[in-house]
C-alpha positions in Angstrom: -53.1 14.7 23.3 -54.3 17.8 21.7 -52.6 20.9 19.9 -53.6 23.9 21.9 -53.7 27.1 19.5 -52.9 28.3 16.3 -53.9 27.1 13.1 -54.9 23.5 14.2 -56.2 24.6 17.6 -58.5 21.9 19.4 -56.9 19.1 17.0 -56.9 15.4 19.2 -53.5 13.5 17.7 -53.7 10.3 19.4 -50.1 8.4 19.3 -49.7 4.7 19.3 -49.8 3.4 22.3 -47.0 1.2 22.1 -44.3 4.4 22.5 -42.2 4.9 25.3 -43.1 8.5 26.1 -45.2 10.8 28.1 -46.5 13.4 26.4 -46.4 17.2 28.0 -49.6 17.8 29.8 -52.3 20.3 28.5 -51.4 22.2 31.6 -48.0 22.6 31.0 -47.6 23.5 27.8 -50.3 26.2 27.8 -48.3 27.9 30.4 -44.9 26.6 28.7 -46.3 28.7 25.6 -48.2 31.3 27.1 -45.2 32.5 27.6 -43.2 32.0 24.7 -45.5 34.5 22.9 -44.9 37.4 24.7 -40.8 37.3 23.6 -41.0 36.0 19.8 -42.6 36.2 17.1 -43.7 32.7 16.4 -42.7 31.8 12.2 -39.5 34.3 12.8 -38.7 31.0 15.1 -36.1 27.8 14.7 -37.1 25.2 17.3 -34.6 21.9 18.3 -37.0 19.8 20.4 -34.4 16.9 22.2 -36.0 13.8 23.2 -39.9 15.0 20.7 -41.6 11.7 21.8 -44.2 12.2 20.3 -43.9 15.0 19.0 -46.3 16.8 20.9 -44.3 20.1 21.8 -43.3 20.3 17.8 -47.0 20.1 16.7 -47.6 22.9 19.3 -44.7 24.7 17.2 -45.7 23.9 14.2 -49.7 24.9 14.3 -48.6 28.5 15.1 -45.9 29.3 12.5 -42.8 28.2 13.1 -41.3 27.6 10.1 -38.5 25.5 11.1 -38.3 22.3 13.6 -35.5 20.1 14.3 -37.5 17.4 16.4 -34.3 14.5 17.6 -35.6 10.7 19.2 -33.9 7.6 19.4 -36.7 5.5 19.0 -37.5 4.7 15.5 -41.6 4.1 16.5 -41.6 8.7 17.9 -39.7 9.1 14.4 -42.6 7.7 12.5 -44.9 8.7 14.1 -44.1 12.4 13.9 -43.1 12.0 10.6 -46.2 10.9 9.5 -48.7 13.5 11.6 -45.7 16.2 10.2 -46.9 14.9 6.4 -50.4 14.8 6.8 -50.7 18.1 8.7 -47.8 19.7 6.5 -46.0 20.4 9.2 -42.0 22.1 8.6 -40.7 19.6 10.8 -37.5 17.7 10.1 -36.9 14.4 12.4 -33.6 12.7 13.5 -33.5 9.4 14.7 -30.7 9.5 16.4 -29.7 9.4 20.6 -29.4 12.8 21.6 -26.0 12.6 23.7 -25.0 11.1 20.4 -26.6 13.7 18.0 -25.5 16.6 20.7 -21.5 15.3 19.7 -21.8 16.8 16.0 -24.5 18.9 15.7 -24.5 22.8 14.4 -27.2 25.4 13.7 -28.8 27.7 15.3 -31.6 28.2 17.7 -33.8 30.0 19.3 -35.5 27.5 21.6 -34.4 24.7 22.5 -36.6 22.4 23.9 -35.4 18.9 25.7 -37.2 16.4 27.4 -35.0 14.0 29.2 -37.1 10.2 30.3 -36.9 10.5 34.0 -34.1 7.5 34.8 -31.7 10.8 33.2 -29.4 11.6 35.9 -28.6 15.2 37.3 -24.6 14.3 35.7 -26.1 13.3 32.7 -28.3 16.0 32.0 -25.5 19.0 33.5 -23.4 17.0 29.7 -26.4 17.8 27.5 -26.6 21.0 28.7 -22.4 21.6 28.4 -23.2 19.8 25.2 -25.0 22.2 23.9 -23.9 25.2 24.9 -20.4 24.2 23.1 -21.3 23.6 20.3 -23.0 27.0 20.4 -26.7 25.9 19.1 -28.7 28.3 20.6 -29.2 32.3 19.7 -27.7 34.5 22.0 -31.1 35.5 23.0 -32.8 32.3 22.9 -34.3 29.7 25.6 -33.3 26.2 26.4 -36.7 25.1 28.0 -36.0 22.0 30.6 -39.0 19.7 31.3 -37.8 17.0 34.0 -39.1 15.7 36.8 
């Protein structure tokens, strides 16, 4: 995986092979960030990255200057990897090791962008419940975006 743009443009990152995740492809990531860059000033954003996995999306936001990123994942190896890279590059990423559904039960805060990349086996009903919980807890700013990557 690599960082596409920003301070660390072109930097390749190699996540441990034992992580149970699939990073967002560079193609999809580039398309996403091309849309976001015309809508937002990255240095003014707050971002919540749910099911953050390798941190691929969080790292891209951080490289582009986002000052406040929260990454939530239930796998300790994923959280440790994100912490390692965040420390190495001094990225402003706060990690939370939690099942995302449980995290959303009591989550607070306001975010401009909420990105969620749930596992393949997430049912439509579970995804619907996740979306409802985000809006019940008013986590998204009025002009914010909820982005869900799902197969």
